[in-house]
RODO-2510 file (C-alpha; in nm, 4 decimals, decimal comma):
residues 294
     n   res          X          Y          Z
     1     m     0,0000     0,0000     0,0000
     2     k     0,2791     0,2414     0,0917
     3     d     0,4379     0,2102    -0,2525
     4     s     0,1332     0,3824    -0,4010
     5     l     0,1614     0,6778    -0,1652
     6     e     0,3691     0,9904    -0,2149
     7     r     0,6877     1,0182    -0,0109
     8     c     0,8346     1,3567     0,0851
     9     a     1,1468     1,4225    -0,1211
    10     l     1,3135     1,5959     0,1737
    11     c     1,2355     1,4139     0,5004
    12     k     1,1320     1,0861     0,3247
    13     l     0,8105     1,0403     0,5242
    14     y     0,4637     0,9530     0,3898
    15     l     0,2968     1,2618     0,5328
    16     l     0,1781     1,4559     0,2298
    17     n    -0,1365     1,6614     0,1931
    18     p    -0,2601     1,7734    -0,1551
    19     v    -0,2719     2,1529    -0,1828
    20     y    -0,3310     2,2021    -0,5580
    21     y    -0,4431     1,9998    -0,8624
    22     d    -0,3635     2,0802    -1,2256
    23     k    -0,6111     1,8852    -1,4406
    24     t    -0,4942     2,0261    -1,7751
    25     f    -0,2508     1,7312    -1,7901
    26     s    -0,3271     1,3620    -1,8223
    27     p    -0,2649     1,2111    -1,5759
    28     y    -0,3230     1,5333    -1,3871
    29     k    -0,0534     1,6763    -1,1649
    30     v    -0,0833     1,6964    -0,7865
    31     f     0,1113     1,9332    -0,5617
    32     y     0,1589     1,8336    -0,1976
    33     s     0,2787     1,9785     0,1289
    34     c     0,4575     1,7607     0,3846
    35     f     0,2963     1,7595     0,7304
    36     n     0,6380     1,6936     0,8879
    37     c     0,8811     1,9395     0,7249
    38     g     0,6411     2,1759     0,5445
    39     l     0,8034     2,1466     0,2007
    40     i     0,5641     2,1918    -0,0935
    41     q     0,6458     1,9590    -0,3823
    42     q     0,4984     1,8034    -0,6951
    43     g     0,3971     1,4393    -0,6984
    44     k     0,5067     1,1377    -0,9011
    45     e     0,3855     1,2708    -1,2363
    46     y     0,6522     1,5426    -1,2248
    47     d     0,8229     1,6096    -1,5602
    48     r     1,1272     1,8381    -1,5393
    49     y     1,1485     1,8667    -1,9182
    50     i     0,8273     2,0596    -1,9764
    51     p     0,9622     2,3634    -2,1651
    52     t     0,8818     2,7139    -2,0479
    53     s     0,7869     2,9738    -2,3048
    54     t     0,9685     3,3044    -2,3354
    55     k     0,8741     3,6176    -2,5255
    56     r     1,2345     3,7328    -2,5640
    57     t     1,4040     3,7579    -2,9010
    58     q     1,7537     3,6139    -2,9391
    59     s     1,9162     3,9547    -2,8910
    60     e     1,6997     4,0209    -2,5850
    61     e     1,7954     3,6818    -2,4417
    62     i     2,1665     3,7564    -2,4930
    63     q     2,1311     4,0927    -2,3214
    64     h     1,9375     3,9255    -2,0395
    65     i     2,2254     3,6783    -1,9823
    66     i     2,4796     3,9625    -1,9770
    67     d     2,2688     4,1758    -1,7409
    68     y     2,2011     3,8853    -1,5082
    69     t     2,5649     3,7800    -1,4983
    70     n     2,6511     4,1344    -1,3972
    71     y     2,3857     4,1105    -1,1247
    72     i     2,5326     3,7847    -0,9897
    73     i     2,8817     3,9400    -0,9828
    74     s     2,7416     4,2444    -0,8002
    75     f     2,5473     4,0270    -0,5505
    76     c     2,8597     3,8210    -0,4679
    77     q     3,1133     4,0967    -0,5291
    78     k     3,3043     4,0996    -0,1993
    79     k     3,3551     3,7226    -0,1916
    80     l     3,4476     3,7054    -0,5604
    81     r     3,7045     3,9837    -0,5239
    82     k     3,8556     3,8065    -0,2246
    83     i     3,8831     3,4786    -0,4196
    84     y     4,0313     3,6589    -0,7200
    85     k     4,2870     3,8370    -0,5023
    86     e     4,3978     3,5059    -0,3468
    87     k     4,4028     3,2921    -0,6638
    88     g     4,4390     3,5341    -0,9532
    89     n     4,1512     3,3631    -1,1362
    90     i     3,7917     3,2518    -1,0870
    91     s     3,6349     2,9295    -1,2153
    92     v     3,2604     2,9236    -1,2759
    93     l     3,0105     2,6373    -1,2923
    94     e     2,6539     2,7127    -1,3941
    95     i     2,4020     2,4329    -1,3477
    96     g     2,1010     2,4338    -1,5780
    97     a     2,1992     2,6908    -1,8412
    98     n     2,1012     2,7257    -2,2033
    99     p     2,4225     2,6095    -2,3759
   100     n     2,4189     2,8551    -2,6646
   101     y     2,4364     3,1527    -2,4285
   102     g     2,7147     3,0221    -2,2047
   103     c     2,9745     3,2195    -2,3958
   104     y     2,8081     3,5468    -2,2941
   105     m     2,8302     3,4556    -1,9276
   106     a     3,1931     3,3528    -1,9755
   107     n     3,2724     3,6782    -2,1532
   108     t     3,1024     3,8886    -1,8842
   109     f     3,2947     3,7158    -1,6044
   110     h     3,6140     3,7664    -1,8037
   111     e     3,5459     4,1402    -1,8274
   112     h     3,5329     4,1629    -1,4473
   113     f     3,8001     3,9032    -1,3653
   114     c     4,0422     3,8698    -1,6551
   115     n     4,1508     3,5114    -1,5797
   116     s     3,8048     3,3706    -1,5090
   117     s     3,6716     3,0670    -1,6932
   118     v     3,3443     2,8784    -1,7191
   119     v     3,4616     2,5261    -1,6432
   120     a     3,1256     2,3605    -1,7142
   121     i     2,7696     2,4436    -1,7969
   122     t     2,5167     2,1693    -1,7406
   123     l     2,2015     2,1490    -1,9425
   124     p     1,8720     1,9638    -1,9717
   125     e     1,8719     1,6741    -2,2154
   126     y     1,6378     1,8514    -2,4582
   127     y     1,9134     2,1096    -2,5278
   128     s     2,1764     1,8515    -2,6181
   129     k     2,1104     1,8601    -2,9946
   130     n     2,1267     2,2398    -3,0161
   131     i     2,4768     2,3069    -2,8837
   132     d     2,6845     2,5487    -3,0874
   133     n     3,0108     2,3503    -3,0824
   134     a     3,2109     2,6355    -3,2336
   135     v     3,1100     2,8637    -2,9456
   136     a     3,1893     2,5886    -2,6953
   137     r     3,5395     2,5426    -2,8403
   138     n     3,6135     2,9148    -2,8473
   139     w     3,5432     2,9494    -2,4763
   140     n     3,6582     2,6026    -2,3701
   141     l     3,3125     2,5351    -2,2291
   142     k     3,2232     2,1849    -2,1213
   143     y     2,8623     2,0677    -2,1326
   144     i     2,7434     1,7802    -1,9179
   145     d     2,3956     1,6480    -1,8501
   146     f     2,1629     1,8437    -1,6209
   147     n     2,0927     1,5567    -1,3821
   148     k     2,4339     1,3878    -1,3982
   149     f     2,6410     1,6949    -1,3296
   150     y     2,8782     1,5546    -1,0668
   151     d     3,2266     1,5246    -1,2118
   152     g     3,5187     1,4626    -0,9771
   153     r     3,7525     1,6461    -1,2158
   154     i     3,5573     1,9714    -1,1876
   155     s     3,6071     2,2259    -0,9128
   156     a     3,4612     2,5751    -0,9137
   157     d     3,4976     2,8947    -0,7121
   158     i     3,1378     2,9928    -0,7796
   159     i     2,8532     2,7538    -0,8609
   160     i     2,5381     2,9114    -1,0023
   161     l     2,1887     2,7604    -0,9869
   162     r     1,9548     3,0161    -1,1390
   163     h     1,5984     2,8809    -1,1539
   164     t     1,7386     2,5290    -1,1423
   165     l     1,6958     2,3963    -0,7873
   166     e     1,3161     2,3848    -0,8166
   167     h     1,3521     2,1422    -1,1125
   168     m     1,5734     1,8847    -0,9372
   169     e     1,4318     1,5567    -0,8068
   170     n     1,6730     1,4905    -0,5189
   171     l     1,7793     1,7865    -0,3069
   172     e     2,0259     1,5815    -0,1039
   173     t     2,2125     1,4673    -0,4173
   174     v     2,2200     1,8223    -0,5538
   175     f     2,3721     1,9724    -0,2400
   176     m     2,6200     1,6882    -0,1866
   177     n     2,7407     1,7193    -0,5472
   178     i     2,7729     2,0957    -0,5151
   179     k     2,9744     2,0572    -0,1965
   180     s     3,2064     1,8078    -0,3682
   181     m     3,2739     2,0426    -0,6623
   182     l     3,3009     2,3686    -0,4667
   183     t     3,6485     2,4898    -0,3713
   184     d     3,7154     2,5383     0,0015
   185     n     3,6619     2,9151    -0,0112
   186     g     3,4105     2,9036    -0,2952
   187     i     3,0535     3,0314    -0,2977
   188     v     2,7168     2,9205    -0,4344
   189     f     2,4592     3,1543    -0,5892
   190     i     2,1004     3,0268    -0,5946
   191     e     1,7913     3,1940    -0,7353
   192     t     1,4523     3,0251    -0,7071
   193     p     1,0879     3,1422    -0,7269
   194     s     0,9271     3,2656    -0,4058
   195     l     0,6103     3,0798    -0,3073
   196     y     0,4702     3,4015    -0,1609
   197     w     0,5620     3,6515    -0,4321
   198     d     0,6114     3,4801    -0,7702
   199     e     0,2447     3,5189    -0,8689
   200     l     0,3056     3,8921    -0,8966
   201     r     0,4900     3,8009    -1,2179
   202     i     0,3103     3,4873    -1,3390
   203     d    -0,0487     3,3594    -1,3285
   204     n     0,0123     3,0535    -1,1119
   205     i     0,3099     2,9576    -0,8927
   206     f     0,2387     2,5850    -0,9413
   207     l     0,4217     2,5408    -1,2714
   208     p     0,4193     2,1833    -1,4082
   209     g     0,7961     2,1753    -1,4672
   210     h     0,8774     2,2642    -1,1043
   211     k     0,9301     1,9929    -0,8445
   212     f     0,9702     2,2176    -0,5369
   213     f     0,8251     2,5444    -0,4106
   214     f     1,0129     2,7418    -0,1448
   215     t     0,9506     3,0165     0,1034
   216     r     1,2471     3,2256     0,2161
   217     r     1,2576     3,0486     0,5529
   218     m     1,2332     2,7017     0,3981
   219     i     1,5134     2,7437     0,1429
   220     k     1,7416     2,8920     0,4106
   221     k     1,6789     2,5970     0,6433
   222     i     1,7374     2,3441     0,3653
   223     c     2,0732     2,5005     0,2724
   224     e     2,1814     2,4975     0,6373
   225     y     2,0700     2,1389     0,6832
   226     y     2,2876     2,0229     0,3945
   227     g     2,5987     2,1898     0,5321
   228     f     2,6006     2,5430     0,3938
   229     e     2,6177     2,8796     0,5641
   230     v     2,3848     3,1441     0,4212
   231     l     2,6003     3,4549     0,3761
   232     k     2,3325     3,6629     0,2071
   233     i     1,9642     3,6200     0,1256
   234     k     1,7264     3,8533    -0,0560
   235     e     1,3619     3,8096    -0,1511
   236     n     1,3033     4,0271    -0,4561
   237     i     0,9352     4,1180    -0,4562
   238     f     0,9552     4,2961    -0,7921
   239     w     1,0624     3,9737    -0,9694
   240     g     0,9117     3,7233    -0,7220
   241     n     1,2400     3,5409    -0,6572
   242     i     1,4624     3,4428    -0,3642
   243     k     1,8384     3,4890    -0,4069
   244     l     2,1037     3,3360    -0,1793
   245     m     2,4817     3,3344    -0,1498
   246     l     2,6231     3,0303     0,0348
   247     q     2,9549     2,8902     0,1443
   248     k     3,0498     2,5608     0,3051
   249     s     2,9717     2,5664     0,6754
   250     t     3,2359     2,4716     0,9291
   251     k     2,9896     2,4668     1,2185
   252     p     2,7879     2,1576     1,3173
   253     l     2,4109     2,1873     1,3202
   254     p     2,2577     2,2629     1,6620
   255     y     2,1400     1,9632     1,8634
   256     g     1,7883     1,8644     1,7657
   257     y     1,7976     2,0512     1,4330
   258     g     1,5337     1,8562     1,2414
   259     f     1,2908     1,8852     0,9540
   260     n     1,0039     2,0613     1,1292
   261     w     1,0462     2,3903     0,9407
   262     g     0,7021     2,4877     0,8270
   263     n     0,3317     2,4654     0,8919
   264     l     0,1021     2,4228     0,5931
   265     g    -0,1866     2,6188     0,7444
   266     f     0,0366     2,9107     0,8427
   267     t     0,2174     2,9078     0,5051
   268     m    -0,1025     2,9084     0,2965
   269     l    -0,2674     3,1689     0,5245
   270     n     0,0381     3,3924     0,4817
   271     k     0,0205     3,3457     0,1060
   272     k    -0,3506     3,4304     0,0952
   273     l    -0,3028     3,7456     0,3076
   274     i    -0,0076     3,8622     0,0974
   275     k    -0,1968     3,7943    -0,2263
   276     t    -0,5140     3,9705    -0,1045
   277     f    -0,3714     4,2808     0,0602
   278     l    -0,0191     4,3374    -0,0730
   279     y    -0,0334     4,2177    -0,4354
   280     p    -0,2540     4,5126    -0,5497
   281     i    -0,0060     4,7604    -0,3992
   282     f     0,2964     4,5978    -0,5575
   283     r     0,1249     4,5592    -0,8960
   284     i     0,0842     4,9381    -0,9011
   285     y     0,4474     4,9722    -0,7940
   286     r     0,5605     4,7430    -1,0770
   287     k     0,3686     4,9473    -1,3362
   288     v     0,5087     5,2761    -1,2060
   289     r     0,8608     5,1342    -1,1959
   290     s     0,8291     4,9954    -1,5488
   291     l     0,7178     5,3352    -1,6789
   292     w     1,0053     5,5000    -1,4928
   293     i     1,2630     5,2564    -1,6340
   294     y     1,1381     5,2561    -1,9923
***
């Protein structure tokens, strides 16, 4: 009987409560919350390879990669400068990137840190036939599969997971692999949608290609549990995302540090209150800001 039940991907217990159904798929998709740890996750019908549509042109996508790489460098600037001063170079690993735009990230890092290199960019399997090999050779980029990204020969000073963590099936494997590939003084940059705020930008937070859905508190606790210290965390309401900078932790977890990190009722009540009372204010703010910028 238990084999037919859903098991929490984090604490491994059979304590899941359905919180949302998407019946536009067959079989339809079910999203659960764990009664024990509070993590919201998609069920067994999860398909990480459902493509997401974008309205950007190729030139807009290139500019987006350049702008976002500059943002990552700015967000992690102090740590990156310290690493560069000590080593004279910076090695970069991005997990989950579009392969044809990796060169623009590599070039942007090189502009800031002249000896930097993108040692590997991992990608979903559905990108594998579209790699521009000439671009890869010019920048010495290495592409390896999205879900088989551990490679004992790779080490990186900064590992980037931008809208990637929510697609992974096994959080423990992800964090253990990252820890194995990260240099001793290296850092990790993570960006993931915010359960509370992402619907300011999209119609529904429960996207079919996402396995996990995080609040700021939950993602911080998960990173700490798997042996990382959170150096910086920011919840960007304008874009509906949570951004973190991590490093390997040298401190043991406190005694009794377990998985009881969230309460479904409190989480969903918070979300409803934020959506009802604060979303209208921030939608006006977004419109005003957009007019101001453009």
